C-alpha positions in Angstrom: -19.5 -24.0 -10.7 -21.8 -20.9 -11.2 -24.1 -22.2 -8.7 -21.3 -22.3 -5.9 -20.3 -18.5 -6.8 -23.6 -17.7 -6.0 -23.8 -19.9 -3.0 -20.6 -18.4 -1.8 -22.1 -14.8 -2.2 -25.2 -15.6 -0.1 -22.8 -17.2 2.7 -20.8 -13.7 2.8 -24.0 -12.1 3.8 -24.1 -13.5 7.5 -20.2 -13.4 7.6 -20.5 -9.5 7.2 -23.5 -9.2 9.6 -21.4 -11.0 12.2 -18.1 -9.0 11.4 -20.4 -5.7 11.7 -21.6 -6.7 15.2 -17.8 -7.3 16.3 -16.5 -4.0 14.4 -19.2 -2.0 16.2 -18.9 -3.4 19.7 -15.0 -3.1 19.5 -15.4 0.4 18.1 -17.5 1.5 21.2 -15.0 -0.3 23.4 -12.6 2.3 22.2 -11.5 5.1 24.8 -13.0 8.6 24.0 -15.5 9.6 21.3 -15.6 11.5 17.9 -16.3 14.5 20.3 -13.2 14.1 22.1 -10.7 17.0 21.4 -12.7 18.5 18.4 -14.4 21.0 20.7 -13.0 24.0 22.8 -11.6 22.8 25.9 -13.7 26.0 27.5 -16.8 25.1 26.5 -19.5 23.9 29.0 -19.3 20.5 29.7 -23.1 20.3 30.1 -23.3 21.4 26.3 -20.7 18.7 25.5 -22.9 16.1 27.1 -26.1 17.5 25.5 -24.3 16.8 22.1 -23.3 13.1 23.2 -26.9 12.7 24.3 -28.3 13.9 20.9 -25.9 11.8 19.2 -27.2 9.0 21.0 -23.6 7.8 22.6 -25.6 6.8 25.9 -28.1 4.6 24.3 -27.4 0.9 24.7 -25.1 -0.7 22.4 -27.7 -2.9 20.5 -29.8 0.0 20.1 -27.2 1.9 18.6 -26.3 -0.8 16.3 -29.7 -1.3 15.2 -29.9 2.2 14.2 -26.6 2.1 12.4 -27.1 -1.2 10.4 -30.8 -0.2 9.3 -29.2 2.9 7.5 -26.2 1.0 6.1 -28.7 -1.4 4.5 -30.3 1.8 3.0 -26.7 2.9 1.8 -26.2 5.6 4.6 -23.3 4.9 6.7 -23.6 8.1 8.8 -21.6 11.3 8.8 -18.0 11.6 9.4 -17.5 14.1 12.2 -14.2 15.3 11.2 -15.3 16.0 7.4 -18.9 16.8 8.6 -19.7 15.1 5.1 -21.7 11.5 4.3 -19.2 8.7 5.0 -19.5 7.1 1.7 -18.6 10.6 -0.1 -15.7 11.0 2.0 -14.6 7.3 1.5 -15.6 7.5 -2.4 -12.9 9.6 -3.2 -10.1 7.8 -1.3 -11.2 4.6 -2.3 -10.8 5.7 -6.2 -7.1 6.9 -5.3 -6.6 3.6 -3.7 -8.0 1.7 -6.3 -5.8 3.4 -9.0 -2.7 2.9 -6.9 -3.4 -0.8 -6.5 -4.2 -1.6 -9.9 -1.1 0.2 -11.1 1.0 -1.5 -8.5 -0.7 -5.1 -9.5 0.3 -4.2 -13.1 3.9 -3.6 -12.2 4.5 -6.6 -9.9 2.9 -9.3 -12.1 4.6 -7.8 -15.2 7.7 -8.1 -13.4 7.6 -11.2 -11.1 6.2 -13.8 -13.1 9.0 -13.4 -15.8 11.8 -12.8 -13.5 10.6 -15.8 -11.3 10.3 -18.1 -14.1 13.5 -17.4 -15.8 15.3 -17.5 -12.3 13.9 -21.3 -11.8 14.7 -22.4 -15.3 18.3 -21.4 -14.9 18.7 -22.1 -11.4 22.4 -21.7 -10.1 23.1 -19.0 -12.7 24.4 -15.7 -12.1 21.0 -14.0 -12.7 19.4 -16.8 -10.3 21.6 -15.7 -7.5 21.0 -12.1 -7.9 17.3 -12.8 -7.7 17.7 -14.8 -4.4 19.9 -12.0 -3.1 17.2 -9.5 -3.8 14.6 -11.4 -2.6 16.3 -11.8 1.0 17.5 -8.1 1.1 13.9 -6.8 0.4 12.3 -9.2 2.6 14.8 -8.1 5.7 14.3 -4.3 5.3 11.3 -2.9 6.7 9.0 -1.3 4.0 9.2 2.0 5.2 12.9 2.2 5.2 12.9 1.4 1.5 9.9 4.2 0.9 12.1 6.7 2.8 14.9 5.9 0.5 13.0 6.2 -2.7 11.8 9.7 -1.5 15.3 10.8 -0.7 16.8 9.5 -4.1 13.9 9.7 -6.5 12.2 12.8 -4.8 14.7 15.2 -3.2 17.8 14.3 -5.1 17.1 13.4 -8.4 13.5 15.4 -8.3 12.1 12.9 -10.8 8.6 12.3 -8.7 6.8 14.3 -6.3 7.2 13.1 -2.4 3.6 13.6 -0.9 0.0 14.1 -2.3 -2.0 12.4 -5.0 -2.2 15.2 -7.3 -0.8 18.6 -7.8 -2.7 21.5 -6.2 -2.4 23.7 -9.2 -4.2 21.6 -11.6 -7.9 21.8 -12.7 -10.0 18.5 -11.9 -11.0 16.6 -15.1 -8.4 18.2 -17.3 -5.7 16.1 -18.9 -3.3 18.0 -16.8 -5.1 16.6 -13.6 -4.8 13.0 -14.5 -1.3 13.2 -15.4 -0.5 14.7 -12.3 -2.5 12.0 -10.7 -0.4 9.3 -12.8 2.7 11.0 -12.0 2.0 10.8 -8.1 1.1 7.3 -8.4 4.5 5.9 -9.9 7.0 6.0 -7.0 4.8 4.5 -4.2 3.2 2.1 -7.1 6.9 0.9 -7.6 7.7 0.8 -4.0 4.6 -1.4 -3.2 5.1 -3.8 -6.3 8.6 -4.2 -5.1 7.6 -5.2 -1.6 4.7 -7.3 -2.9 6.6 -9.2 -6.0 9.3 -10.7 -3.4 6.7 -13.4 -2.4 5.6 -13.9 -5.5 9.1 -14.4 -7.6 10.2 -16.7 -4.6 7.2 -19.0 -5.1 7.3 -19.2 -8.7 11.1 -19.8 -8.8 10.7 -22.7 -6.1 7.6 -24.3 -8.1 9.5 -24.1 -11.6 12.6 -25.9 -9.9 10.4 -28.4 -8.2 8.6 -29.1 -11.5 11.5 -29.9 -13.4 12.1 -32.9 -11.2 8.5 -34.5 -11.5 7.9 -37.3 -13.8 5.4 -36.0 -16.1 8.3 -33.7 -17.2 10.5 -36.4 -17.5 7.8 -38.4 -19.7 7.2 -35.3 -21.8 11.1 -35.1 -22.5 11.5 -39.2 -23.0 8.8 -38.8 -26.0 10.9 -36.0 -27.5 9.0 -32.9 -26.5 11.2 -29.7 -26.9 12.2 -28.3 -23.4 10.6 -24.8 -24.4 7.1 -26.6 -25.1 7.8 -28.5 -21.8 8.0 -25.3 -20.1 5.1 -23.5 -21.6 2.8 -26.4 -21.8 3.4 -28.2 -18.5 5.7 -26.6 -16.2 4.6 -22.8 -16.3 1.1 -23.8 -15.7 1.6 -26.0 -12.8 4.1 -23.5 -11.1 1.2 -20.9 -11.3 -0.8 -22.8 -8.7 0.6 -21.3 -5.5 0.3 -17.7 -7.3 -3.4 -18.5 -7.9 -4.0 -19.5 -4.4 -3.0 -16.1 -3.0 -4.1 -14.3 -6.0 -7.5 -13.1 -4.8 -5.9 -12.2 -1.3 -3.1 -10.3 -3.0 -5.3 -8.4 -5.0 -8.0 -7.6 -2.3 -5.4 -6.8 0.1 -3.9 -4.1 -2.3 -7.2 -2.7 -2.9 -7.9 -2.0 0.8 -4.8 0.3 0.4 -1.4 0.4 2.2 -1.2 2.1 5.4 2.4 2.3 5.6 3.0 3.6 2.1 0.1 5.7 1.9 1.2 7.2 5.1 4.6 7.9 4.3 3.9 9.3 0.6 0.9 11.2 2.2 -1.3 9.4 -0.6 -4.8 10.1 0.1 -6.2 6.7 -0.1 -8.2 4.4 2.2 -5.3 3.0 4.1 -4.1 6.7 5.3 -7.7 7.7 5.9 -8.4 4.5 8.2 -5.2 5.5 10.4 -6.3 8.7 10.6 -10.0 7.8 11.4 -8.8 5.7 14.2 -6.8 8.5 15.7 -9.6 11.0 15.7 -12.1 8.2 16.9 -14.4 8.8 13.9 -16.2 5.7 14.4 -18.7 5.9 11.5 -15.8 6.0 9.2 -13.6 3.2 11.0 -16.7 0.7 11.0 -17.4 1.4 7.3 -13.8 0.8 6.3 -13.6 -2.3 8.5 -16.7 -3.6 6.8 -15.1 -2.7 3.5 -11.9 -4.5 4.0 -13.8 -7.8 5.2 -16.0 -7.9 2.0 -12.5 -7.5 0.1 -11.2 -10.4 2.4 -14.1 -12.6 1.5 -14.0 -11.3 -2.2 -10.3 -12.4 -2.3 -11.1 -16.0 -1.1 -14.0 -16.3 -3.9 -11.4 -15.2 -6.4 -8.6 -17.2 -5.4 -11.0 -20.4 -5.6 -12.0 -19.2 -9.0 -8.5 -18.5 -10.3 -7.4 -21.9 -9.1 -10.1 -23.7 -10.8 -9.2 -22.1 -14.1 -5.4 -22.7 -13.7 -5.8 -26.3 -12.7 -8.8 -28.0 -14.2 -8.6 -31.0 -11.7 -9.7 -28.4 -9.2 -13.1 -27.5 -9.3 -15.3 -25.4 -6.8 -18.1 -28.3 -6.3 
């Protein structure tokens, strides 16, 4: 198993290399550049052209790519034209914000969706099960941004329980206890919203698997041998019902770690998702290419995590 994991990690290298070429070419095909709209419109165009020449905008794409990938392999992803800072230092702060928000959302999502899905499947047709089914279809039907705005209106403006924008209050000193409590306070509402949206598929998959597992032959055999139903659920049904959840576990985590563009934009949360959208709008190519590479790496990592999780949940499945 460890050899396979190591081999999968090695395979990621050429995959990321191909992805970097595609991303770089597509970024260069976008209209405009990082200097568009950032300079005084009254400035001499000859000066603008000179800046573009100095930045290497007119070099062949493979020359620009070679220059960029060589520096990237040394940990230098270039400078952000908007912030005038190294790309990784600008991404780093937002990546930590997205990581904290995603971790919080993941904990809430699994802590709620797993027991709800199992209990609903176990009590198929009950009032609780019908409520869960109605809730799932309702959440699935409404656009996510509508729910985010509803939460902001009710819990932000009406009840004033949570702040409506930002990732931390501006009047707290960084590194203090009040600073971290402020960050936690700002995370609660977007994390709950993301968890609710993400839990729909988990609850539905788990409920359906529990219902299907109750009719399987191994359950009937265990019951015929006198095994208590509670033990059948904990030792047989529950473990087999987790297989579809385990299959998407890695992708779900990596997707959340990449940041939610919609949630972070609506809550004005300073994470990777919101930063990615802003970088595209301002043609900050260094940031865009770096973020897409990070997303690509997270996707590949999610695939590996899903395979590992599947092998742990089901001993019959091995990565060989």
